[in-house]
C-alpha positions as CSV (number, residue, x, y, z in Angstrom):
1,M,-2.7,-12.8,-3.9
2,H,-3.4,-9.0,-4.8
3,A,-6.2,-10.7,-6.7
4,G,-4.4,-11.6,-9.7
5,L,-3.1,-8.0,-10.5
6,L,0.6,-8.7,-9.5
7,E,2.9,-10.9,-10.0
8,A,6.6,-11.7,-8.6
9,D,9.6,-10.4,-10.9
10,E,13.1,-9.4,-10.2
11,Y,11.9,-5.9,-8.7
12,G,9.1,-7.2,-6.3
13,Y,6.0,-7.4,-8.2
14,R,4.8,-6.3,-11.9
15,I,1.2,-6.0,-13.0
16,A,0.4,-9.4,-14.6
17,D,-2.1,-8.2,-17.1
18,P,0.0,-6.9,-20.3
19,V,-2.5,-4.8,-21.3
20,I,-3.0,-2.7,-18.1
21,A,1.0,-2.8,-17.8
22,Q,1.1,-0.8,-21.2
23,H,-0.2,1.8,-19.3
24,L,0.8,2.0,-15.9
25,P,4.2,1.8,-14.4
26,P,5.4,-1.1,-12.3
27,P,4.2,-0.6,-8.4
28,V,6.4,1.6,-6.2
29,R,7.0,0.6,-2.5
30,I,7.2,3.7,-0.4
31,H,8.1,3.9,3.5
32,H,7.4,6.7,5.6
33,I,9.3,6.9,8.9
34,S,9.5,9.8,11.3
35,D,11.2,11.1,14.5
36,L,14.5,9.3,14.7
37,H,15.5,11.6,17.3
38,F,19.3,10.8,17.6
39,G,20.5,11.8,21.0
40,P,21.0,11.1,24.8
41,K,17.3,11.0,25.1
42,S,16.7,8.3,22.5
43,A,18.6,5.6,24.4
44,D,15.6,5.8,27.2
45,R,13.3,3.3,27.2
46,V,9.5,4.3,26.8
47,D,8.7,3.5,30.5
48,A,11.5,6.0,31.5
49,K,10.0,8.9,30.1
50,D,6.3,7.6,31.1
51,G,6.1,6.0,34.4
52,G,2.5,5.1,34.0
53,P,1.1,2.0,33.1
54,V,0.8,3.1,29.5
55,G,4.8,3.7,29.2
56,A,5.3,0.4,30.9
57,A,3.1,-1.4,28.1
58,L,4.7,0.4,25.1
59,A,8.4,-0.5,26.7
60,Q,7.3,-4.0,26.8
61,G,6.1,-4.1,23.5
62,A,9.1,-2.0,22.2
63,G,11.8,-3.7,23.9
64,V,15.3,-2.9,24.6
65,G,17.0,-0.1,22.3
66,P,15.6,2.7,19.8
67,V,12.8,1.4,17.6
68,R,14.4,2.9,14.9
69,D,17.1,0.3,14.7
70,D,14.1,-2.3,15.2
71,Y,13.4,-0.8,11.8
72,R,16.6,-0.9,9.8
73,D,16.9,-4.6,11.4
74,W,13.3,-5.5,10.1
75,L,14.3,-4.2,6.8
76,G,17.3,-5.9,6.4
77,S,15.7,-9.2,7.1
78,L,12.9,-8.4,4.5
79,P,13.7,-10.1,0.9
80,T,14.1,-7.5,-1.9
81,S,10.8,-8.3,-2.9
82,R,9.2,-6.7,-0.1
83,R,11.7,-3.8,1.0
84,P,10.8,-0.2,0.0
85,H,12.0,1.7,-3.3
86,L,11.7,4.7,-1.7
87,L,12.3,6.0,1.6
88,V,11.2,9.2,3.2
89,V,12.5,10.2,6.3
90,S,10.5,13.3,8.0
91,G,11.7,15.0,11.2
92,D,13.1,14.7,13.9
93,L,16.0,13.2,12.7
94,A,17.9,14.7,16.1
95,E,17.3,15.8,19.5
96,F,18.8,19.1,20.0
97,A,20.3,19.5,16.5
98,K,24.0,18.9,17.6
99,G,27.1,18.1,15.3
100,E,27.4,14.2,16.6
101,E,23.8,13.9,16.4
102,F,23.3,14.5,12.9
103,A,26.8,12.2,12.5
104,A,24.9,9.7,14.2
105,A,21.6,10.3,11.8
106,R,23.8,10.4,8.7
107,Q,25.6,6.8,9.3
108,W,22.1,5.3,10.1
109,L,20.6,6.9,6.9
110,E,23.7,5.5,4.9
111,Q,22.8,1.8,6.3
112,V,19.0,2.0,5.6
113,E,19.6,3.4,2.1
114,S,22.1,0.7,1.2
115,M,18.6,-1.8,1.9
116,L,16.2,-0.5,-0.7
117,A,15.2,-2.4,-3.7
118,A,15.9,-1.4,-7.1
119,H,13.0,-0.4,-9.5
120,P,13.5,0.2,-13.2
121,E,11.9,3.4,-13.2
122,L,13.7,5.0,-10.1
123,A,17.3,4.2,-11.1
124,D,18.3,7.8,-12.0
125,G,16.7,9.6,-9.1
126,P,17.3,9.9,-5.5
127,R,15.4,7.4,-3.5
128,L,15.8,8.8,0.1
129,L,14.3,12.1,1.2
130,L,14.4,14.2,4.4
131,V,12.3,16.7,5.7
132,G,13.8,18.5,8.7
133,G,11.3,18.5,12.0
134,N,11.5,21.1,14.8
135,H,14.2,19.2,16.8
136,D,16.6,19.6,13.9
137,V,16.7,23.3,14.3
138,D,19.4,25.2,16.4
139,W,17.1,27.7,18.1
140,K,20.2,29.4,19.7
141,R,21.3,30.6,16.6
142,A,17.5,32.1,15.9
143,E,18.9,34.8,18.6
144,D,21.0,36.3,15.8
145,A,19.1,38.9,14.0
146,S,21.6,39.0,11.2
147,D,21.4,35.4,10.2
148,P,17.4,34.5,10.7
149,H,18.1,31.4,8.5
150,G,21.4,30.0,10.3
151,R,19.2,28.0,12.7
152,H,18.5,25.2,10.1
153,A,22.5,25.3,9.1
154,P,23.6,22.4,11.2
155,M,21.2,19.7,9.6
156,A,22.2,21.4,6.0
157,E,26.0,21.0,6.7
158,A,25.5,17.7,8.2
159,L,23.5,16.2,5.7
160,P,23.7,17.7,2.1
161,D,23.6,14.7,0.0
162,W,19.8,14.0,0.0
163,P,17.1,16.0,-0.9
164,R,15.3,18.0,1.3
165,P,13.9,21.7,1.8
166,R,16.7,24.8,1.7
167,L,15.2,26.4,4.8
168,E,19.1,27.8,5.6
169,R,18.4,29.8,2.7
170,P,16.1,32.9,2.3
171,P,12.7,31.6,1.8
172,S,11.5,31.4,-1.7
173,D,8.9,28.7,-3.6
174,S,12.4,26.6,-4.9
175,E,14.0,26.4,-1.4
176,R,11.2,26.0,1.1
177,S,10.0,22.9,-0.9
178,A,12.0,20.2,-2.9
179,H,9.8,18.8,-6.0
180,L,11.2,15.3,-7.3
181,R,9.6,14.1,-10.8
182,Y,9.8,10.1,-11.3
183,P,8.0,10.3,-14.8
184,G,8.4,7.0,-15.6
185,A,6.8,5.7,-12.2
186,G,4.1,8.3,-12.8
187,L,5.2,9.7,-9.1
188,E,5.8,13.3,-8.0
189,V,6.9,14.2,-4.4
190,A,7.1,17.5,-2.5
191,L,9.2,17.8,0.4
192,L,7.5,20.8,2.6
193,G,9.5,22.7,5.1
194,S,7.6,23.8,8.2
195,A,9.9,23.1,11.0
196,E,9.3,26.4,13.6
197,Y,7.5,26.1,16.9
198,G,4.2,25.1,17.4
199,G,4.1,23.1,14.1
200,E,2.5,25.7,12.0
201,I,2.3,25.7,8.1
202,D,2.6,29.1,6.4
203,P,-0.6,29.9,4.3
204,E,2.3,30.2,1.4
205,I,3.0,26.7,1.9
206,H,-0.9,25.6,1.2
207,I,-0.7,27.6,-2.2
208,M,2.6,25.9,-3.1
209,V,0.8,22.6,-2.4
210,E,-2.4,23.5,-4.6
211,E,0.4,24.9,-7.3
212,V,2.2,21.4,-7.6
213,V,-1.2,19.3,-7.8
214,R,-2.2,21.6,-10.8
215,R,1.1,21.5,-12.5
216,S,1.4,17.9,-11.8
217,A,-2.0,17.4,-13.3
218,A,-1.2,19.2,-16.3
219,E,1.9,17.7,-17.1
220,A,0.5,14.1,-16.5
221,R,-2.4,15.2,-18.9
222,K,0.3,16.2,-21.6
223,E,2.6,12.9,-21.1
224,L,-0.6,11.1,-21.5
225,E,-1.8,13.3,-24.5
226,Q,1.7,12.5,-26.3
227,K,1.8,8.7,-25.9
228,A,-1.8,8.5,-27.5
229,E,-0.4,10.3,-30.4
């Protein structure tokens, strides 16, 4: 298994070669899921939305109930050695950015978060990360010109405990994205907020990504140099 590079331990797997292990952190398992869509329509089967043969085939494969619950149940059935250490959930979490939809999403997220596997290098950092989508925006509030960022407030108020881009505030480099570093694991995550109509990404966000990559590379080189001294 894994060409002899990994072996099982209490956290799942570790690097088997002791020489390589001195220079690399333990492997980190990351799951990225998207489009939970808590709301009335999510209870529909796929064939209720697509009456054609493709919808029927997808519905037969998906079975009864939302796919998100299948993921949660599957995750709970896994041994600890196969569960993810880190979970990234991107939008859409809700259908219409309603309070009750976000409340249901929060309950589901708490259940899934409790199932994540422990990791020696992630113990002090958040391990469930969020990025909202266009369905997580209250577009009716966008009509209020006096509060141009209020459309993002429902998600911010309902899900304040997990890292996410702070789009409910006036835009700045530090708020339109959330940067998380896990130095011991050699991992950095940038959560970028682009929850607007059309899914277009502002040029400023592209620049931000390039800056994150440059900064991360510089910090990684500095850390390696310090270890080599």
